C-alpha positions as CSV (number, residue, x, y, z in Angstrom):
1,X,0.0,0.0,0.0
2,X,1.5,3.3,-1.1
3,X,1.9,6.1,1.5
4,X,-0.5,9.1,1.3
5,X,2.5,11.3,0.4
6,X,3.4,9.1,-2.6
7,X,-0.2,9.0,-3.9
8,X,-0.5,12.8,-3.7
9,X,2.9,13.4,-5.3
10,X,2.0,11.1,-8.2
11,X,-1.3,12.9,-8.8
12,X,0.3,16.3,-8.4
13,X,2.9,15.4,-11.0
14,X,0.2,14.3,-13.5
15,X,-1.5,17.6,-12.9
16,X,1.7,19.6,-13.5
17,X,2.1,17.8,-16.8
18,X,-1.5,18.3,-17.8
19,X,-2.2,14.5,-18.0
20,X,-5.7,13.2,-17.3
21,X,-6.5,11.2,-14.2
22,X,-7.8,7.7,-14.6
23,X,-8.8,5.1,-12.0
24,X,-8.8,7.9,-9.3
25,X,-11.6,6.2,-7.4
26,X,-9.3,3.3,-6.3
27,X,-7.2,5.8,-4.3
28,X,-10.1,6.1,-2.0
29,X,-9.3,2.6,-0.8
30,X,-6.0,3.7,0.8
31,X,-6.3,3.9,4.6
32,X,-3.2,6.2,4.7
33,X,-5.2,8.9,3.0
34,X,-8.0,8.6,5.6
35,X,-5.5,8.9,8.4
36,X,-4.0,12.0,6.8
37,X,-7.5,13.5,6.4
38,X,-8.3,12.6,10.0
39,X,-5.1,14.2,11.3
40,X,-5.9,17.4,9.4
41,X,-9.5,18.0,10.4
42,X,-10.1,16.4,13.8
43,X,-9.0,19.6,15.6
44,X,-11.5,21.8,13.7
45,X,-14.2,23.2,15.9
46,X,-16.9,21.8,13.6
47,X,-15.6,18.2,14.2
48,X,-17.6,18.0,17.4
49,X,-20.7,19.5,15.9
50,X,-23.2,16.8,15.0
51,X,-25.1,16.6,11.7
52,X,-28.4,14.9,11.3
53,X,-27.3,11.6,12.8
54,X,-25.5,12.9,15.9
55,X,-22.2,11.4,14.7
56,X,-19.1,13.4,15.6
57,X,-15.3,12.9,15.6
58,X,-15.7,11.4,19.2
59,X,-15.3,7.7,18.9
60,X,-13.1,7.7,15.8
61,X,-11.3,4.5,15.1
62,X,-9.4,2.4,12.5
63,X,-12.5,0.2,12.3
64,X,-14.6,3.1,11.2
65,X,-12.1,3.8,8.4
66,X,-12.3,0.2,7.3
67,X,-16.1,0.3,7.2
68,X,-16.1,3.5,5.1
69,X,-13.5,2.0,2.7
70,X,-15.6,-1.2,2.4
71,X,-18.7,0.8,1.4
72,X,-16.6,2.8,-1.1
73,X,-15.2,-0.4,-2.6
74,X,-18.7,-1.8,-2.9
75,X,-19.9,1.5,-4.3
76,X,-22.6,1.6,-1.6
77,X,-21.4,4.7,0.2
78,X,-24.2,7.3,0.4
79,X,-23.8,10.9,1.5
80,X,-26.1,11.9,4.4
81,X,-28.1,15.1,4.0
82,X,-26.6,18.0,5.8
83,X,-28.3,19.7,8.8
84,X,-29.0,23.3,7.7
85,X,-28.5,26.2,10.0
86,X,-28.2,30.0,9.4
87,X,-25.4,32.4,10.5
88,X,-25.8,36.2,10.4
89,X,-24.0,38.3,7.7
90,X,-22.7,41.8,8.1
91,X,-25.6,43.3,6.2
92,X,-28.2,41.8,8.5
93,X,-29.1,38.9,6.3
94,X,-28.4,35.3,7.1
95,X,-26.2,32.8,5.2
96,X,-27.2,29.1,5.0
97,X,-24.6,26.7,6.5
98,X,-24.7,22.9,6.1
99,X,-23.5,20.7,8.9
100,X,-22.5,17.3,7.5
101,X,-22.0,14.1,9.6
102,X,-18.4,13.2,10.6
103,X,-18.1,10.3,8.1
104,X,-19.1,12.6,5.3
105,X,-16.5,15.2,6.4
106,X,-13.8,12.6,6.5
107,X,-14.6,11.3,3.0
108,X,-14.9,14.8,1.7
109,X,-11.5,15.7,3.1
110,X,-10.0,12.7,1.2
111,X,-11.7,13.9,-2.0
112,X,-10.4,17.4,-1.4
113,X,-6.8,16.1,-0.9
114,X,-7.0,14.3,-4.2
115,X,-8.5,17.2,-6.2
116,X,-6.3,19.8,-4.7
117,X,-3.1,17.8,-5.4
118,X,-4.2,17.5,-9.1
119,X,-5.8,20.9,-9.8
120,X,-3.8,23.4,-7.7
121,X,-0.7,23.2,-9.8
122,X,-2.9,24.0,-12.9
123,X,-4.8,26.9,-11.5
124,X,-4.1,30.5,-12.6
125,X,-1.5,32.5,-10.7
126,X,-4.2,35.2,-10.5
127,X,-6.4,33.0,-8.3
128,X,-5.7,33.4,-4.6
129,X,-8.7,32.0,-2.6
130,X,-8.7,28.6,-0.8
131,X,-5.2,27.7,-2.0
132,X,-2.1,26.6,0.0
133,X,0.3,29.5,0.5
134,X,-2.1,32.1,-0.8
135,X,-4.6,34.4,0.7
136,X,-6.0,37.9,0.9
137,X,-2.6,39.5,1.3
138,X,-1.1,37.8,-1.7
139,X,-4.0,39.0,-3.8
140,X,-3.6,42.5,-2.6
141,X,0.2,42.5,-3.0
142,X,-0.3,41.5,-6.6
143,X,-2.5,44.5,-7.2
144,X,0.0,46.9,-5.5
145,X,3.1,45.5,-7.2
146,X,1.8,45.2,-10.8
147,X,-1.2,47.4,-11.4
148,X,0.6,50.8,-11.8
149,X,-1.1,53.1,-14.2
150,X,-4.6,51.8,-13.8
151,X,-7.4,54.2,-14.8
152,X,-10.5,52.2,-14.0
153,X,-11.4,49.5,-11.5
154,X,-14.1,47.0,-12.4
155,X,-15.4,45.4,-9.2
156,X,-17.1,42.1,-9.7
157,X,-19.7,40.5,-7.4
158,X,-21.5,37.3,-8.2
159,X,-25.0,36.9,-6.8
160,X,-25.1,33.9,-4.4
161,X,-22.1,32.4,-6.2
162,X,-21.6,29.2,-4.1
163,X,-25.4,28.5,-3.9
164,X,-25.8,29.0,-7.7
165,X,-23.0,26.7,-9.1
166,X,-24.6,24.6,-11.8
167,X,-24.1,20.9,-11.2
168,X,-23.9,20.0,-14.9
169,X,-21.3,22.7,-15.5
170,X,-19.3,21.5,-12.4
171,X,-19.3,17.8,-13.6
172,X,-18.5,18.9,-17.1
173,X,-15.4,20.7,-15.8
174,X,-14.4,17.6,-13.9
175,X,-14.9,15.3,-16.8
176,X,-12.4,17.3,-18.9
177,X,-9.5,16.0,-16.7
178,X,-10.9,13.1,-14.6
179,X,-11.7,10.0,-16.7
180,X,-13.2,7.9,-13.9
181,X,-16.9,7.4,-13.8
182,X,-17.0,6.0,-10.3
183,X,-15.3,9.1,-8.8
184,X,-17.5,11.5,-10.8
185,X,-20.6,9.6,-9.6
186,X,-19.4,10.0,-6.0
187,X,-19.0,13.8,-6.5
188,X,-22.5,13.9,-8.2
189,X,-24.1,12.2,-5.2
190,X,-22.4,14.6,-2.9
191,X,-23.8,17.6,-4.8
192,X,-27.3,16.0,-4.8
193,X,-27.3,14.8,-1.1
194,X,-29.7,17.6,-0.1
195,X,-30.2,19.1,3.4
196,X,-32.6,18.8,6.3
197,X,-34.3,22.0,7.6
198,X,-36.9,21.6,10.3
199,X,-36.4,17.8,9.8
200,X,-37.7,18.1,6.2
201,X,-35.5,16.9,3.3
202,X,-34.8,19.5,0.6
203,X,-33.1,18.8,-2.7
204,X,-30.0,20.7,-3.7
205,X,-30.7,21.7,-7.3
206,X,-27.5,23.8,-7.6
207,X,-24.6,25.0,-5.6
208,X,-21.7,23.4,-3.6
209,X,-22.6,22.3,-0.1
210,X,-22.3,25.4,2.2
211,X,-19.9,24.3,4.9
212,X,-18.8,21.2,3.0
213,X,-15.1,20.3,3.3
214,X,-14.7,19.8,-0.4
215,X,-16.7,22.9,-1.5
216,X,-13.8,25.3,-1.7
217,X,-11.8,23.2,-4.2
218,X,-14.9,22.5,-6.2
219,X,-15.8,26.2,-6.4
220,X,-12.2,26.9,-7.6
221,X,-12.4,24.2,-10.3
222,X,-15.7,25.8,-11.4
223,X,-14.4,29.4,-11.4
224,X,-11.2,28.4,-13.1
225,X,-13.2,28.6,-16.3
226,X,-13.6,32.3,-15.6
227,X,-9.9,32.7,-15.1
228,X,-9.2,31.0,-18.4
229,X,-11.7,33.2,-20.2
230,X,-10.1,36.3,-18.9
231,X,-6.5,35.2,-19.5
232,X,-7.2,33.6,-23.0
233,X,-9.6,36.1,-24.4
234,X,-10.0,39.4,-22.5
235,X,-6.4,40.0,-21.7
236,X,-5.1,39.4,-25.3
237,X,-8.0,41.6,-26.7
238,X,-7.4,44.5,-24.4
239,X,-3.6,44.5,-23.9
240,X,-2.0,46.6,-26.6
241,X,1.3,48.3,-27.0
242,X,4.6,47.5,-25.4
243,X,5.3,50.9,-23.9
244,X,3.4,54.2,-23.7
245,X,4.4,57.0,-26.1
246,X,6.6,59.6,-24.6
247,X,4.9,62.7,-23.2
248,X,5.9,65.5,-25.6
249,X,5.6,68.2,-23.0
250,X,7.9,66.2,-20.6
251,X,10.4,65.9,-23.5
252,X,10.3,69.6,-24.3
253,X,11.0,70.5,-20.7
254,X,13.9,68.1,-20.7
255,X,15.4,69.9,-23.8
256,X,15.0,73.2,-22.0
257,X,16.9,71.8,-19.0
258,X,19.8,70.8,-21.1
259,X,19.9,74.3,-22.7
260,X,19.8,76.0,-19.4
261,X,22.5,73.7,-18.1
262,X,24.8,74.6,-21.0
263,X,24.2,78.3,-20.2
264,X,25.1,77.6,-16.5
265,X,21.7,78.9,-15.4
266,X,21.2,76.7,-12.3
267,X,18.1,78.5,-11.0
268,X,16.3,77.8,-14.3
269,X,17.5,74.1,-14.2
270,X,16.0,73.7,-10.7
271,X,12.7,75.4,-11.7
272,X,12.4,73.3,-14.9
273,X,13.1,70.1,-13.1
274,X,10.3,70.8,-10.6
275,X,8.0,71.3,-13.6
276,X,9.2,68.1,-15.3
277,X,8.8,66.0,-12.1
278,X,5.2,67.1,-11.9
279,X,4.4,65.5,-15.3
280,X,4.3,61.9,-16.3
281,X,7.2,60.8,-18.5
282,X,4.8,58.8,-20.8
283,X,1.5,59.9,-22.3
284,X,-1.3,58.6,-20.0
285,X,-3.8,59.0,-22.9
286,X,-1.8,57.1,-25.5
287,X,-4.5,55.6,-27.9
288,X,-2.2,52.8,-28.9
289,X,-1.6,51.6,-25.3
290,X,-4.0,49.5,-23.2
291,X,-3.5,47.4,-20.1
292,X,-6.0,45.0,-18.5
293,X,-5.2,43.2,-15.2
294,X,-7.2,40.7,-13.3
295,X,-7.2,39.1,-9.8
296,X,-9.6,36.8,-8.1
297,X,-10.2,35.6,-4.5
298,X,-12.9,33.0,-4.3
299,X,-16.0,34.7,-5.8
300,X,-14.6,38.2,-5.5
301,X,-12.8,39.4,-8.6
302,X,-11.3,42.7,-9.7
303,X,-10.2,44.1,-13.0
304,X,-7.9,47.0,-13.5
305,X,-7.9,48.8,-16.9
306,X,-5.8,51.5,-18.4
307,X,-7.9,52.9,-21.2
308,X,-11.1,54.7,-21.9
309,X,-14.3,54.1,-19.9
310,X,-16.3,52.9,-22.9
311,X,-13.9,50.0,-23.2
312,X,-14.2,49.3,-19.5
313,X,-18.0,49.1,-19.9
314,X,-17.4,46.6,-22.8
315,X,-15.2,44.5,-20.6
316,X,-17.9,44.5,-17.8
317,X,-20.5,43.4,-20.3
318,X,-18.4,40.6,-21.7
319,X,-17.8,39.3,-18.1
320,X,-21.5,39.4,-17.5
321,X,-22.3,37.5,-20.7
322,X,-19.7,34.8,-20.0
323,X,-20.9,34.2,-16.5
324,X,-24.5,34.0,-17.6
325,X,-24.0,31.9,-20.7
326,X,-21.2,29.6,-19.8
327,X,-21.2,29.4,-16.0
328,X,-25.0,30.0,-15.3
329,X,-24.1,32.8,-12.8
330,X,-25.4,36.3,-12.5
331,X,-23.6,39.5,-11.6
332,X,-25.1,41.6,-8.8
333,X,-25.6,44.9,-10.6
334,X,-25.7,47.1,-7.5
335,X,-22.3,45.7,-6.4
336,X,-20.6,45.4,-9.8
337,X,-19.1,48.8,-10.3
338,X,-16.8,50.7,-12.6
339,X,-14.7,53.0,-10.4
340,X,-12.4,55.8,-11.5
341,X,-9.0,54.8,-10.0
342,X,-7.9,58.3,-9.1
343,X,-11.0,60.2,-7.9
344,X,-12.8,57.2,-6.3
345,X,-11.9,54.2,-4.2
346,X,-12.7,50.6,-5.1
347,X,-13.4,48.0,-2.4
348,X,-11.7,44.7,-2.6
349,X,-11.2,42.2,0.3
350,X,-12.1,44.8,2.9
351,X,-9.5,47.4,1.7
352,X,-10.0,50.6,-0.3
353,X,-7.9,50.7,-3.4
354,X,-7.0,54.0,-5.1
355,X,-4.4,55.2,-7.7
356,X,-2.2,57.8,-6.1
357,X,-1.3,61.1,-7.8
358,X,1.4,63.1,-6.1
359,X,0.6,66.7,-5.0
360,X,3.6,68.7,-6.1
361,X,3.1,71.2,-3.3
362,X,3.5,68.4,-0.8
363,X,6.2,66.4,-2.6
364,X,8.2,69.5,-3.6
365,X,8.1,68.7,-7.2
366,X,9.2,65.0,-6.8
367,X,7.2,62.4,-8.8
368,X,6.9,60.0,-5.8
369,X,3.8,57.8,-6.3
370,X,2.2,58.8,-9.6
371,X,0.1,55.9,-10.8
372,X,0.9,53.5,-8.0
373,X,-2.0,51.7,-6.3
374,X,-2.5,52.5,-2.6
375,X,-4.3,50.4,0.0
376,X,-6.3,52.1,2.7
377,X,-8.3,51.2,5.8
378,X,-12.0,52.1,5.1
379,X,-13.2,54.6,7.6
380,X,-16.4,52.6,7.9
381,X,-14.5,49.6,9.2
382,X,-13.0,51.7,12.0
383,X,-16.3,53.2,12.9
384,X,-18.0,49.8,13.0
385,X,-15.3,48.2,15.1
386,X,-15.3,51.1,17.6
387,X,-19.0,50.9,17.9
388,X,-18.7,47.4,19.4
389,X,-16.9,48.8,22.4
390,X,-18.9,52.1,22.8
391,X,-22.2,53.3,24.2
392,X,-23.6,56.8,23.8
393,X,-20.4,57.9,22.2
394,X,-18.0,56.7,24.9
395,X,-16.1,53.4,25.5
396,X,-18.1,51.1,27.7
397,X,-17.2,48.1,30.0
398,X,-18.2,44.6,28.9
399,X,-20.4,43.0,31.5
400,X,-20.1,39.5,30.0
401,X,-16.4,39.5,31.0
402,X,-16.7,40.7,34.6
403,X,-16.4,37.2,36.0
404,X,-13.3,36.3,34.0
405,X,-9.8,36.5,35.2
406,X,-7.7,39.6,34.4
407,X,-5.5,37.4,32.2
408,X,-8.5,36.2,30.2
409,X,-9.9,39.7,29.7
410,X,-6.7,41.0,28.3
411,X,-6.2,38.0,26.1
412,X,-9.6,38.3,24.6
413,X,-9.2,42.0,23.8
414,X,-5.8,41.5,22.4
415,X,-7.0,38.6,20.2
416,X,-9.7,40.8,18.7
417,X,-7.4,43.8,18.3
418,X,-4.4,41.9,16.8
419,X,-6.5,40.1,14.3
420,X,-7.8,43.3,12.7
421,X,-4.4,45.1,12.9
422,X,-2.6,42.2,11.2
423,X,-5.1,42.1,8.4
424,X,-4.7,45.8,7.7
425,X,-0.9,46.0,7.9
426,X,-0.7,46.4,4.1
427,X,-2.6,49.7,4.4
428,X,-0.7,53.0,4.0
429,X,-2.9,54.6,6.7
430,X,-2.8,51.6,9.2
431,X,-2.0,54.2,11.8
432,X,-5.7,55.2,11.7
433,X,-6.3,52.1,13.8
434,X,-4.9,54.1,16.7
435,X,-8.4,55.4,17.3
436,X,-9.6,51.8,17.7
437,X,-6.7,51.0,20.0
438,X,-7.7,53.9,22.4
439,X,-11.4,52.8,22.4
440,X,-10.6,49.2,23.1
441,X,-8.0,50.0,25.7
442,X,-10.4,52.3,27.5
443,X,-13.2,49.7,27.3
444,X,-10.8,47.0,28.7
445,X,-9.6,49.3,31.6
446,X,-13.3,50.1,32.4
447,X,-14.0,46.4,32.5
448,X,-11.1,45.8,34.9
449,X,-12.1,48.8,37.0
450,X,-15.7,47.6,37.2
451,X,-14.5,44.1,38.2
452,X,-12.2,45.3,41.0
453,X,-14.4,48.2,42.1
454,X,-11.6,50.6,41.2
455,X,-10.9,53.3,38.6
456,X,-9.5,53.4,35.1
457,X,-6.5,55.4,36.2
458,X,-5.6,52.9,38.9
459,X,-6.0,50.0,36.6
460,X,-3.8,51.6,33.9
461,X,-1.1,52.5,36.5
462,X,-1.1,48.9,37.9
463,X,-0.8,47.1,34.5
464,X,1.1,49.6,32.4
465,X,4.3,48.1,30.9
466,X,6.9,48.8,28.2
467,X,8.0,46.0,25.8
468,X,10.7,45.8,23.1
469,X,9.5,45.4,19.5
470,X,11.4,45.3,16.2
471,X,10.4,49.0,15.8
472,X,11.6,50.0,19.3
473,X,10.0,50.1,22.7
474,X,6.2,50.2,22.9
475,X,3.8,50.8,25.8
476,X,1.1,48.3,26.6
477,X,-1.2,46.9,29.2
478,X,0.2,43.6,30.7
479,X,-1.0,41.0,33.2
480,X,1.4,38.3,34.4
481,X,0.2,35.1,36.1
482,X,2.9,33.3,38.0
483,X,2.7,29.5,38.2
484,X,4.0,27.5,41.2
485,X,5.0,24.3,39.4
486,X,8.2,25.8,37.9
487,X,6.7,26.6,34.5
488,X,7.0,29.9,32.8
489,X,4.5,32.5,33.9
490,X,1.5,33.3,31.7
491,X,1.7,36.7,30.1
492,X,-1.2,38.6,28.4
493,X,-0.7,41.9,26.8
494,X,-2.9,44.4,25.1
495,X,-1.3,46.7,22.6
496,X,2.4,46.8,21.9
497,X,1.8,46.3,18.1
498,X,3.4,49.0,16.0
499,X,0.8,50.6,13.7
500,X,3.3,50.8,10.9
501,X,2.7,49.6,7.3
502,X,4.4,46.4,6.3
503,X,4.8,46.3,2.6
504,X,4.9,42.5,2.4
505,X,2.8,41.3,5.3
506,X,2.3,37.6,5.1
507,X,-1.2,36.4,5.8
508,X,-2.4,33.4,3.8
509,X,-5.3,31.1,4.2
510,X,-5.0,28.5,6.9
511,X,-4.2,25.3,5.0
512,X,-2.0,22.6,6.5
513,X,0.6,21.2,4.3
514,X,-0.4,18.1,2.2
515,X,3.0,16.6,3.0
516,X,2.5,13.9,5.5
517,X,5.0,11.4,6.8
518,X,2.9,9.9,9.6
519,X,4.3,12.5,12.0
520,X,0.9,13.5,13.5
521,X,1.1,12.7,17.2
522,X,-2.5,11.5,17.5
523,X,-2.1,9.2,14.5
524,X,1.0,7.7,16.1
525,X,-0.9,7.0,19.3
526,X,-3.8,5.4,17.5
527,X,-1.5,3.2,15.4
528,X,0.4,2.2,18.6
529,X,-2.7,0.0,19.3
530,X,-3.0,0.3,23.1
531,X,-5.6,1.8,25.4
532,X,-4.1,4.7,27.4
533,X,-6.3,3.8,30.4
534,X,-6.3,0.0,30.8
535,X,-3.6,-0.9,28.2
536,X,-6.1,-3.1,26.3
537,X,-5.4,-3.6,22.6
538,X,-9.0,-4.4,21.4
539,X,-11.5,-2.1,19.9
540,X,-9.5,1.1,20.2
541,X,-11.3,4.5,19.7
542,X,-10.4,8.1,20.2
543,X,-12.2,10.2,22.9
544,X,-12.4,13.8,21.9
545,X,-13.4,17.0,23.8
546,X,-14.0,20.4,22.3
547,X,-11.5,22.3,24.4
548,X,-9.3,21.9,27.5
549,X,-11.6,24.2,29.4
550,X,-14.3,21.5,29.3
551,X,-12.2,19.5,31.7
552,X,-12.8,22.1,34.4
553,X,-16.5,22.8,34.1
554,X,-18.0,24.7,37.1
555,X,-19.9,22.4,39.5
556,X,-18.1,19.2,38.3
557,X,-17.1,16.8,41.2
558,X,-13.6,15.8,41.9
559,X,-11.9,15.2,38.4
560,X,-11.7,11.6,37.3
561,X,-8.3,10.0,36.6
562,X,-8.9,10.2,32.8
563,X,-9.5,14.0,33.2
564,X,-6.2,14.4,35.1
565,X,-4.4,12.3,32.5
566,X,-5.7,14.6,29.6
567,X,-4.9,17.7,31.6
568,X,-1.4,16.4,32.4
569,X,-0.7,15.7,28.7
570,X,-2.4,18.9,27.6
571,X,-4.3,17.0,24.9
572,X,-7.9,17.1,23.8
573,X,-7.8,13.4,22.7
574,X,-7.4,10.1,24.5
575,X,-6.9,6.7,22.8
576,X,-9.0,4.2,24.7
577,X,-10.7,0.9,24.2
578,X,-14.5,0.7,23.7
579,X,-15.2,-0.3,27.3
580,X,-13.2,2.5,28.7
581,X,-14.8,4.9,26.3
582,X,-18.2,3.9,27.6
583,X,-17.0,4.3,31.2
584,X,-15.7,7.8,30.4
585,X,-19.1,8.9,29.1
586,X,-20.7,7.2,32.1
587,X,-18.3,8.8,34.6
588,X,-16.7,5.5,35.7
589,X,-13.3,5.5,34.0
590,X,-10.1,5.1,36.1
591,X,-6.5,4.9,35.0
592,X,-4.8,1.5,35.3
593,X,-2.4,1.2,38.3
594,X,0.1,-0.5,36.0
595,X,0.8,2.9,34.2
């Protein structure tokens, strides 16, 4: 039996060479792939969330993998309808989310591994969503580094993209490269599995399963046709000219500078150079020069065009026609905009994008940023974030945190603050987040003051600290919790993050490496074949908990020996036999005295 790494490497190499895949379905019989899939997704929060059957990752075993593989080999595996729930969106609406059963998640992860290994090496470099080593920052960096001289932004928004993916188009795209009817039939059944809402079955006539493990790679395969259309048709049609024509006025001033230099008139040279630097060296309205650029993140795409607006409108219409005729998708007209790059700001991935034109009065005649794309933090984002910590125009305390420890309060505030700051580190005006820092810090100090019946000033004086950062010392609020068992103290800090632009901030989508050599600690313990409570070797399963805090629930009696064992190891898993697993859930498990 080949290792999972070998299987994926072979498939990846075929994808790199553009060779079709045949007999892919038989790779689903490899237990090593299921162990890799299990090692990748068992720690996800959703792994302990039940679907329609109540099955979760708790109780996972090698026997369950054998059962699934047996059903796949007999072609009798059937996807269970997902349990549908709804999560709120920023605009007040709700997004449907499907909750599959654990077995379906495991099989879908194996399918995703196989498809990603084959297709990812073939995807366009302009696609950044749901791909290893790529993310929002890589897409934004591409715009900043290569889109200089853009006149118009064409912002694209597809109406209900993931819920509208046509199943026949999806299967047609897969058939082009995958010549295995059994594998395609498995994908087809996954798409048609349906969902339960209020315990009534509903058919899925279109779309990829919302919340499904394999949905991201399937949507990328679907939208790769859009990437090919742009790269193979639109870009060749609208890219003309190798270089812009020289700006005649710029050249005339250059000639005058030379003549003034020969005369020795340095005052005239300085004056003329300031005039020249205020002008572009090339003609921005060159009729023989066009540039069209494209980037996509999931279903959000952006086009940058250097040319007249009438051609930008043509490009938008062609994108609409292709999406409607070929991909059966519709553009959201209110959200699909043509934005002037200099006088207006386009929105992409939460940033504002704008072409920068230097003000000669500010830059003293230097052409510093003419035509470069700048990234900015939207003012609306700062206002909305600040509003979460304010009441009646002032920072407020958070009553829900009054019973938490000081360490936990600081850690929660810092996690919320750090996440936003790190996302907007590419912005030129990231320092605007200083307003949010003050609001959150004041809210946090008010929470601590309310908790200790003190004042904000006293809390600030007690916890104020100075730390060293790569950009020099920074002030912050700090709480240190000393531990008596000789371990390092716990430290929670709020602030201390320099609000300074990082030109190449590295923030990519979370996607564990597909390289797997059996190094996962849980898989090693499971394959060791021994119960970690009674040392039995029969019927081993894995006991899972959501989080370590579940071991210390308020009101729980004296912790059992298995709880102490998990706490001592700092693990959310325990490999046990079936009998011990029943005893754990019944509150009867003890650790063998032979350990």
